[in-house]
C-alpha positions as CSV (number, residue, x, y, z in Angstrom):
1,M,-11.5,24.8,2.9
2,S,-8.1,24.0,3.7
3,A,-5.7,23.6,1.5
4,A,-5.7,20.5,-0.5
5,A,-1.5,20.0,-1.4
6,L,1.4,21.5,0.7
7,F,5.1,21.7,-0.3
8,N,7.5,21.8,2.2
9,G,4.6,23.4,4.4
10,A,3.5,26.2,2.4
11,P,2.0,26.2,-1.0
12,A,2.4,24.0,-3.8
13,P,4.5,25.7,-6.3
14,D,5.6,24.7,-10.1
15,L,7.3,21.1,-10.4
16,A,7.7,21.2,-13.3
17,L,11.7,20.9,-13.8
18,H,11.6,18.9,-10.2
19,R,13.9,15.7,-10.8
20,G,11.6,13.9,-8.7
21,L,9.0,14.1,-11.5
22,H,11.5,13.3,-14.2
23,Y,13.3,10.5,-12.5
24,G,10.7,9.3,-10.4
25,D,13.8,9.7,-7.6
26,G,11.5,9.8,-4.2
27,V,8.7,7.5,-1.6
28,F,5.8,8.3,-1.1
29,R,3.4,6.6,1.5
30,T,-0.9,6.8,1.6
31,C,-3.1,7.0,4.6
32,L,-6.6,7.6,5.1
33,I,-8.0,10.1,7.3
34,Y,-10.8,9.0,8.8
35,R,-12.6,11.9,11.4
36,S,-9.9,14.2,10.8
37,Q,-7.9,12.0,12.0
38,I,-5.1,9.6,10.3
39,I,-4.9,6.6,10.6
40,D,-1.3,5.2,12.0
41,I,0.2,8.6,11.4
42,Q,3.4,8.2,13.3
43,E,4.1,4.7,11.8
44,Q,3.2,6.2,8.3
45,C,5.8,8.7,9.0
46,D,8.4,6.3,10.0
47,T,8.4,4.3,7.2
48,L,8.2,7.2,4.8
49,N,11.9,8.1,6.3
50,T,12.8,4.5,6.3
51,D,12.1,4.6,2.1
52,A,13.8,7.6,1.8
53,A,17.4,6.7,3.5
54,R,16.7,3.6,1.1
55,L,17.4,5.8,-1.7
56,G,19.8,7.7,-0.5
57,I,17.1,10.4,0.3
58,A,17.3,12.7,4.4
59,S,14.6,12.3,6.5
60,V,11.8,14.9,7.4
61,A,11.1,14.9,11.0
62,A,7.8,12.9,11.9
63,P,6.6,15.5,14.1
64,E,6.3,18.0,11.2
65,L,4.8,15.8,8.5
66,A,2.0,14.4,11.1
67,R,1.5,18.8,11.6
68,E,1.3,19.5,8.3
69,A,-0.9,16.0,8.0
70,G,-2.5,17.3,10.1
71,E,-3.8,20.7,8.7
72,L,-4.6,18.9,5.9
73,A,-6.9,16.7,7.4
74,R,-8.5,19.2,9.8
75,G,-12.5,19.3,8.6
76,H,-12.5,16.0,6.9
77,D,-14.0,13.5,7.9
78,R,-13.0,10.7,4.9
79,A,-9.9,11.5,2.3
80,V,-6.8,9.7,1.4
81,L,-3.9,11.5,2.4
82,K,-0.6,11.3,0.0
83,M,2.8,12.3,1.7
84,T,5.8,11.8,-0.6
85,L,9.7,12.7,0.1
86,L,11.6,13.9,-3.5
87,R,15.2,14.7,-3.9
88,A,15.2,18.1,-4.1
89,G,16.6,20.0,-6.9
90,T,16.3,20.7,-10.3
91,A,19.5,19.3,-12.1
92,R,19.2,16.9,-15.4
93,G,21.3,13.5,-15.5
94,Y,20.7,11.1,-13.0
95,R,23.3,11.3,-11.0
96,P,21.9,12.7,-7.9
97,D,23.7,15.8,-5.9
98,G,23.2,15.8,-2.7
99,R,20.6,13.9,0.4
100,A,17.8,16.9,0.9
101,A,14.5,16.4,0.5
102,D,11.9,18.5,-0.7
103,R,8.4,16.9,1.0
104,L,4.7,16.9,-0.7
105,L,1.1,16.5,0.8
106,C,-1.8,15.7,-1.4
107,R,-5.3,15.1,0.2
108,Y,-8.1,12.9,-2.3
109,L,-11.5,12.5,-2.2
110,A,-11.5,8.7,-0.4
111,P,-12.8,6.1,-3.1
112,V,-16.0,4.3,-2.0
113,F,-16.5,0.6,-2.4
114,P,-19.8,-1.4,-1.5
115,A,-20.4,-2.9,1.8
116,A,-20.0,-6.4,0.0
117,A,-16.9,-5.8,-0.4
118,W,-15.7,-6.5,3.5
119,E,-18.8,-8.7,4.4
120,R,-19.1,-11.5,0.8
121,G,-15.1,-10.4,-0.2
122,V,-13.9,-9.5,-3.6
123,T,-13.3,-10.9,-6.7
124,A,-9.4,-10.7,-7.3
125,V,-7.9,-12.7,-11.0
126,R,-4.2,-14.2,-11.9
127,S,-2.4,-11.4,-13.8
128,S,-0.2,-12.0,-16.5
129,F,1.9,-9.2,-16.0
130,R,5.0,-10.4,-14.4
131,L,7.4,-7.4,-12.0
132,A,10.9,-7.2,-12.7
133,A,13.8,-8.5,-10.0
134,Q,15.2,-5.4,-8.2
135,P,16.2,-6.1,-4.6
136,A,17.5,-2.4,-3.9
137,L,14.3,-1.4,-4.2
138,A,11.7,-4.2,-3.2
139,G,9.6,-3.6,-0.4
140,I,9.8,0.3,-0.7
141,K,7.2,2.4,-2.1
142,H,9.1,4.5,-4.5
143,L,7.7,6.9,-7.3
144,N,8.2,4.4,-10.6
145,R,4.6,2.8,-10.6
146,L,4.1,2.0,-14.0
147,E,4.4,-2.2,-13.9
148,Q,0.8,-0.9,-11.3
149,V,0.0,0.9,-14.1
150,L,0.8,-1.4,-16.8
151,A,-0.8,-4.3,-14.7
152,S,-4.3,-2.5,-14.0
153,R,-5.7,-2.7,-17.3
154,D,-7.8,-4.4,-19.4
155,W,-9.9,-5.8,-16.0
156,P,-12.4,-8.6,-16.3
157,P,-15.8,-6.8,-15.6
158,G,-16.2,-7.1,-12.3
159,T,-12.3,-7.9,-10.7
160,D,-11.5,-5.5,-7.7
161,E,-8.0,-6.5,-8.0
162,A,-5.3,-8.2,-10.0
163,L,-2.6,-10.9,-8.6
164,L,1.4,-9.8,-9.7
165,E,3.8,-13.1,-9.9
166,D,7.7,-12.5,-9.9
167,E,10.5,-13.1,-12.5
168,A,10.2,-17.3,-11.4
169,G,6.3,-17.1,-11.6
170,R,5.7,-17.0,-8.0
171,P,2.8,-14.8,-6.3
172,V,4.2,-12.0,-5.0
173,C,1.2,-8.7,-4.3
174,G,-1.6,-7.3,-5.6
175,T,-1.8,-3.6,-7.9
176,R,-2.5,-2.0,-4.5
177,T,-2.4,-4.5,-2.1
178,N,-0.8,-7.0,0.0
179,L,-1.2,-10.6,-0.3
180,F,-2.3,-13.3,2.9
181,W,-3.6,-16.6,2.4
182,V,-4.4,-19.3,4.8
183,S,-3.6,-23.3,4.9
184,A,-4.2,-25.8,7.9
185,G,-4.3,-22.7,10.5
186,V,-1.3,-20.5,9.4
187,L,-0.9,-17.3,7.8
188,H,1.3,-17.1,5.1
189,T,2.0,-13.6,2.7
190,P,5.0,-13.7,0.7
191,V,8.7,-12.4,0.9
192,L,9.1,-9.6,-0.8
193,D,13.1,-9.3,-1.4
194,R,13.1,-8.8,-4.9
195,C,10.0,-7.0,-5.5
196,G,6.6,-5.7,-4.0
197,V,5.8,-2.6,-1.5
198,A,6.0,-4.3,2.0
199,G,2.9,-1.9,2.7
200,L,2.5,-0.4,6.6
201,M,-1.3,-2.7,6.7
202,R,0.9,-6.2,5.7
203,R,3.1,-5.1,8.8
204,K,-0.1,-4.2,11.4
205,I,-1.8,-7.9,10.4
206,L,1.8,-9.5,11.0
207,A,2.3,-7.8,14.3
208,L,-1.6,-9.1,15.0
209,A,-1.2,-12.9,14.3
210,E,1.9,-13.0,16.3
211,R,0.1,-10.9,19.9
212,T,-2.6,-13.2,19.1
213,G,-0.6,-16.4,18.7
214,L,-1.1,-16.9,15.0
215,K,1.5,-18.9,13.4
216,T,2.7,-16.6,10.2
217,D,4.6,-18.1,7.8
218,I,6.7,-15.8,4.9
219,R,8.3,-16.9,2.2
220,A,7.8,-17.7,-1.3
221,G,5.0,-19.3,-2.3
222,T,3.3,-20.9,-5.6
223,W,0.1,-20.3,-7.5
224,G,-0.7,-24.3,-6.2
225,E,-0.3,-23.4,-2.6
226,L,-3.0,-20.3,-3.2
227,D,-5.2,-22.6,-5.2
228,A,-5.3,-25.0,-2.7
229,A,-5.5,-22.2,0.2
230,D,-7.9,-22.6,2.6
231,E,-8.7,-18.3,2.9
232,M,-7.6,-15.9,1.1
233,F,-7.5,-11.4,1.8
234,L,-5.9,-8.0,0.7
235,T,-4.8,-5.6,2.5
236,N,-3.8,-1.8,2.3
237,S,-3.9,1.5,4.3
238,L,-7.2,2.3,2.8
239,V,-9.2,-0.6,3.1
240,G,-7.8,-2.5,5.5
241,I,-8.8,-5.8,5.1
242,W,-10.4,-7.6,1.8
243,P,-11.5,-10.5,2.0
244,V,-11.1,-12.6,-1.2
245,A,-14.2,-15.0,-2.4
246,A,-12.5,-15.7,-5.6
247,C,-10.1,-15.8,-7.9
248,G,-9.8,-17.4,-10.9
249,A,-11.1,-21.0,-10.5
250,W,-10.6,-20.6,-6.6
251,R,-14.3,-19.9,-4.5
252,R,-14.6,-19.6,-0.8
253,P,-17.0,-18.4,1.6
254,A,-16.0,-14.9,2.5
255,P,-14.9,-14.0,4.8
256,G,-13.4,-17.3,6.4
257,P,-12.7,-17.6,10.4
258,V,-9.0,-15.9,11.1
259,T,-10.1,-13.4,7.9
260,R,-13.0,-12.7,10.1
261,D,-11.7,-12.5,13.2
262,L,-8.6,-10.1,12.0
263,M,-10.8,-8.3,10.8
264,E,-12.5,-7.6,14.3
265,Q,-9.5,-7.2,16.2
266,L,-8.4,-4.9,13.4
267,R,-11.3,-2.2,13.7
268,H,-10.3,-0.4,10.6
269,P,-12.7,2.4,9.1
270,R,-14.5,0.9,5.7
271,L,-14.9,3.4,2.9
272,V,-19.0,2.6,2.4
273,Q,-21.1,4.7,0.7
274,P,-22.5,7.3,3.8
């Protein structure tokens, strides 16, 4: 069996003093390994490097990342790959010393979900947790995920995801997903210029909508708009599209026609029990 983690292409060392651990000084992306292939690996590498540049961390050649990722994927039917770029170094102090990057790639067991999550939709709740506004970090997947950790506690039984809002009380995303809704045939998703993560799957759905002529609207929405929506769905790189069947008092047959069409065109693997 291949190694579960690679650090700069070699077995992972002791990272106890690494500033990535102590300060969260780095970025990551999560990928799906399916039939020994990594879904969207080139785009994931490019996005990882783009996020790293936002923090002033040097990029790593995408072919090198992809090659090491392929080593971890080889021979695995379904798994999760986490690719992390850390600012290199172990020195104390917040002030960064240089732009050099260390790369850490880890492979995990893939989660499995009921087939009904895709066939009949999931249940979401509106979280009382608010994301802090920080435009300098908005959109990137940096290592500080404490907001998502706090928002993931104490979900009601039967909940599949919790939707978060910004400091102005506007819906932004789920704890691990991006949010879309459909009203009068228009696909809406929140703008992510103050908080939230711009997932690769979000970008793929917007590109797919553009290619198929589906009108899109990216802006700050309201909970009232969400409550009046005809359809709602959630996305990330592991599940693809999850149609939402219930969110609070909101109930709709799922997937709706627009959601179903996008799911059919996306053809993303489903992590159901084999």
